[in-house]
Structures are given as structure tokens and as C-alpha cells.
C-alpha positions, 0 to 999 in steps of 0.5 A: 525510507524502506524499511519505513515503508516495509513495517506499514505495509506490514502494520496494513497486510492484517487488515486486507487478509481480513478480507481475502486481499493483500499486497506486496511491496514492489518498489520505493523510489528515491523520489518517494514513490511507492509501488505496491501489488494489490492481491487476492481478492484485492485484484477485482474489487470494485473498492480497490481505486477506494482502498488505493486512496482513501486506505493504503495512501493515506496511511503509508503517507501518515506513516512516512511523511517523505512518501509523494505517491503510492501507485498500484502496478 
């Protein structure tokens, strides 16, 4: 699952970078929890939670069905 999540993150990265943000994959647990760190403009963005829930989480779960949850740390 780790490799599939890494590929999904790499697909997402250009979209975030276009707005001055980025993300770092920190961990993928055996239970299907993905932990990411939001960077750059994403750190203080008021839309951060919406981006995480509606964009990042939805995209990663679609690409990697075994993912249960995505958390920003």
C-alpha cells in the first residue's frame, strides 16, 4: 500500500505546488491510515481542512482503496 500511496501523493503534488503549497508523506500504517504533513502555503491556509478532506483524502482513497483515513500532522 505504501508504494500506491506514494504514487498518489506524487500525482497530487503539482496541484498543490501550483498554489505555493506542498505535502509530505510521513507514514502509511498497517491499519490504512495515511499521515501527511502539509507544507508551504498549505500550512496557514484557511482552506486547509477543506483541501485535506475534499481534495487530498478523496483522491488518495480513490487511488488506493485500502486507505481508511488521511490525517495531517
